[in-house]
ZAMI-54519 format. One record per residue (C-alpha): residue number from 1; x, y negated, z. Coordinates in steps of 0.25 Angstrom, whole numbers, plus 2048, in hexadecimal, padded with zeros to 3 digits. Each point is the difference from the previous one (the first is absolute). Layout:
<rs>
(NUM (X Y Z)),
...
</rs>
This chain:
<rs>
(1 (283 A37 DB4)),
(2 (7FE 7F4 7F6)),
(3 (811 7FE 802)),
(4 (800 80D 7F9)),
(5 (807 807 80C)),
(6 (801 811 800)),
(7 (806 802 80B)),
(8 (80A 7F9 80C)),
(9 (809 805 809)),
(10 (807 7F8 80A)),
(11 (80C 802 809)),
(12 (7FE 7F9 80E)),
(13 (809 7F9 808)),
(14 (805 809 80F)),
(15 (803 7F5 808)),
(16 (7F4 7F8 7FC)),
(17 (7F6 80D 800)),
(18 (7F7 7FA 7F7)),
(19 (7FC 80B 7FB)),
(20 (7F4 7FD 80A)),
(21 (7FA 7F6 7F8)),
(22 (7FC 807 7F5)),
(23 (7F6 80B 805)),
(24 (7F9 803 7F2)),
(25 (80D 805 7F9)),
(26 (806 80F 803)),
(27 (80A 7FE 80B)),
(28 (80D 80A 801)),
(29 (80B 802 80A)),
(30 (809 805 7F7)),
(31 (80E 7FD 805)),
(32 (808 7F9 80A)),
(33 (80A 7F4 7FF)),
(34 (809 7FD 808)),
(35 (801 7F2 805)),
(36 (809 7F7 809)),
(37 (7FC 7F6 80B)),
(38 (80A 7F7 7FC)),
(39 (7FD 7F7 80D)),
(40 (803 80A 80B)),
(41 (80B 7FF 809)),
(42 (80D 807 7FD)),
(43 (7FC 807 7F2)),
(44 (80D 806 802)),
(45 (7FC 808 80B)),
(46 (7F3 801 804)),
(47 (7FA 803 7EE)),
(48 (80E 806 7FC)),
(49 (803 811 802)),
(50 (80E 802 808)),
(51 (803 807 7F3)),
(52 (7FE 7F4 7F8)),
(53 (808 7F7 80A)),
(54 (80B 80A 7FF)),
(55 (801 801 7EE)),
(56 (800 7EF 800)),
(57 (80A 802 808)),
(58 (809 80A 7FB)),
(59 (7FE 7F6 7F1)),
(60 (805 7F5 807)),
(61 (80C 809 803)),
(62 (800 805 7F0)),
(63 (802 7F1 7FD)),
(64 (7F4 7FE 7F7)),
(65 (7FC 7F4 7FE)),
(66 (7F1 7F7 7FC)),
(67 (7FC 7F5 7F4)),
(68 (7F2 7FD 7FF)),
(69 (7FD 7F7 7F5)),
(70 (7F3 7F8 7FF)),
(71 (7FA 804 7F5)),
(72 (800 7F0 7FA)),
(73 (80E 802 7FF)),
(74 (801 80D 7FC)),
(75 (809 805 7F3)),
(76 (7FE 808 7F5)),
(77 (80D 808 803)),
(78 (7F8 803 810)),
(79 (7F3 803 7F9)),
(80 (80A 80A 7F8)),
(81 (806 805 80D)),
(82 (7F3 801 808)),
(83 (7FB 807 7F4)),
(84 (809 80A 7FC)),
(85 (801 805 80F)),
(86 (7F2 7FF 800)),
(87 (7FB 80B 7F3)),
(88 (80D 80A 806)),
(89 (7F6 801 80C)),
(90 (7F3 801 7F7)),
(91 (807 80A 7F9)),
(92 (808 808 80B)),
(93 (7F1 7FE 806)),
(94 (7FA 805 7F3)),
(95 (7F5 7F5 802)),
(96 (7F3 7FE 7F8)),
(97 (803 7F8 7F2)),
(98 (7F7 7F4 805)),
(99 (80C 7FE 80D)),
(100 (80B 7FD 7F4)),
(101 (7FF 7F1 800)),
(102 (807 7F9 7F3)),
(103 (80B 7F5 804)),
(104 (7F5 7F5 7FC)),
(105 (7F9 805 80C)),
(106 (808 7FE 809)),
(107 (805 7F2 7FA)),
(108 (7F0 7FB 803)),
(109 (804 7FF 80D)),
(110 (807 7F3 7FD)),
(111 (7F7 7F8 7FB)),
(112 (7F2 807 804)),
(113 (805 801 811)),
(114 (80D 7F9 800)),
(115 (7FE 7FA 810)),
(116 (7FA 80E 803)),
(117 (809 80A 7FC)),
(118 (80E 805 803)),
(119 (809 807 7FB)),
(120 (80A 808 809)),
(121 (80F 807 7FC)),
(122 (808 80A 808)),
(123 (810 803 7FD)),
(124 (80A 808 803)),
(125 (80B 7FC 7FC)),
(126 (7FB 7F4 7F5)),
(127 (7F4 80B 7FB)),
(128 (7F4 800 7FF)),
(129 (7FC 80B 809)),
(130 (7F1 800 802)),
(131 (7F5 7F2 7FF)),
(132 (7F2 7FE 802)),
(133 (7F5 7F6 7FD)),
(134 (7F8 7F8 809)),
(135 (7F4 7F9 7FE)),
(136 (7FA 7F7 80C)),
(137 (7F8 7F4 804)),
(138 (7FB 7F7 80B)),
(139 (801 80C 80B)),
(140 (801 80D 7FA)),
(141 (80E 807 7F7)),
(142 (7FD 80D 7F7)),
(143 (80B 809 7FC)),
(144 (7FD 801 7F0)),
(145 (80A 808 7F9)),
(146 (80E 803 7FF)),
(147 (80A 80D 802)),
(148 (80F 804 804)),
(149 (80B 809 7F9)),
(150 (800 80D 807)),
(151 (80F 803 801)),
(152 (7FE 7F4 809)),
(153 (7F8 807 80A)),
(154 (808 802 80A)),
(155 (804 7F0 803)),
(156 (7F3 800 803)),
(157 (7FB 7F4 7F6)),
(158 (7F1 802 803)),
(159 (800 7FD 80E)),
(160 (80B 7F2 7FF)),
(161 (7F7 7FB 7F5)),
(162 (7F3 804 808)),
(163 (806 7F9 80D)),
(164 (805 7F5 7F8)),
(165 (7F2 7FC 7FA)),
(166 (7F8 800 80C)),
(167 (80D 7F5 806)),
(168 (7FD 7F7 7F3)),
(169 (7F0 803 804)),
(170 (802 7FB 80C)),
(171 (809 7F2 7FB)),
(172 (7F3 7FF 7F9)),
(173 (7F5 801 80E)),
(174 (7F9 809 7F8)),
(175 (7F5 808 808)),
(176 (800 80E 7F9)),
(177 (808 80B 7F8)),
(178 (7FA 80B 7F7)),
(179 (809 80A 7FC)),
(180 (7F3 808 7FA)),
(181 (800 80D 805)),
(182 (802 80E 7F7)),
(183 (7FD 809 7F7)),
(184 (7F8 806 80D)),
(185 (801 7FD 810)),
(186 (80B 807 804)),
(187 (809 802 7F4)),
(188 (80E 7FE 7FE)),
(189 (7FE 7F2 7FD)),
(190 (7F5 7FD 809)),
(191 (808 804 80C)),
(192 (80C 7F8 7FA)),
(193 (7F8 7F2 801)),
(194 (7FB 804 80D)),
(195 (80F 800 807)),
(196 (7FE 7F1 7FD)),
(197 (7F1 7FD 806)),
(198 (7FF 80C 80C)),
(199 (7F2 7FA 803)),
(200 (7FA 7FA 7F2)),
(201 (7F8 80C 7FD)),
(202 (7F4 7FA 7F6)),
(203 (7F4 805 7F8)),
(204 (802 7FD 7F3)),
(205 (7EF 801 7F9)),
(206 (7FD 7FE 7F3)),
(207 (7F3 7FD 7F9)),
(208 (7F7 804 7F4)),
(209 (7F5 7FD 7FA)),
(210 (7FA 806 7F1)),
(211 (7F6 7F5 7FC)),
(212 (7FB 806 7F3)),
(213 (802 80F 801)),
(214 (7FB 805 7EF)),
(215 (80C 7F7 7FC)),
(216 (808 803 80A)),
(217 (800 811 7FE)),
(218 (803 7FC 7F3)),
(219 (80B 7F9 801)),
(220 (806 80A 807)),
(221 (7FC 80C 7F5)),
(222 (807 7F6 7F5)),
(223 (80B 7FF 80A)),
(224 (802 810 802)),
(225 (7FE 803 7F0)),
(226 (80C 7F7 7FE)),
(227 (80B 801 80B)),
(228 (7FE 80F 804)),
(229 (80D 800 807)),
(230 (7FD 7F7 809)),
(231 (7F2 803 807)),
(232 (805 80C 808)),
(233 (807 7F3 807)),
(234 (7F7 7F6 800)),
(235 (7F2 806 7FF)),
(236 (7FD 7FD 80D)),
(237 (803 7F0 7FF)),
(238 (7F4 7F8 800)),
(239 (806 7F7 7F3)),
(240 (807 80F 7FA)),
(241 (7FF 7F7 7F3)),
(242 (809 7F5 803)),
(243 (80B 809 7FB)),
(244 (804 801 7F3)),
(245 (80F 803 801)),
</rs>
């Protein structure tokens, strides 16, 4: 190609189903996302599972409170609080290195998406115990990054947090909330998210295409020689060579 592109990778939007427009790529259904239709009547009764309603009510009885801050108004102190809980969660889950974002990464949303993102903080006795960063456009919101202190799980802060995000999105008159999915369909994370949208399972597709097989094979070979400890984790990814941490 004249643009010197070696390979292309695309994540398609499960709501728009735009994978159908790319007949010249290899399209793969690799996972499922949970997406809540915010236009549905009585989400509390029709979308939430009974267990989720119980957990939200339990959080309320435990006097949890919430604060939502638009990214344009976020302070350095709030970013530090968010970051500490986020990193704690990554460490607890033994996350891959690329998920250990710095404080500066989160600060960028203040200027890059000042009106299209917000931070939500859940409190127990004036202590922040659960956090999340939400991104949104005119129609769709995305659960992006967050975390919870495990010693407070018993108070159901995660359910309370998601419920308050949904309440916020309804006020913004958005149409969908994409929770994402799990590492694989039907794992614990997937089932937890599905509890908020029991009818909201969507197929998630990716597309891939190699434009210059010879150069691609050469780049991958060099990457494998340099990052031998990462080969088992990333060799099945099309753009495995992008991981250099």
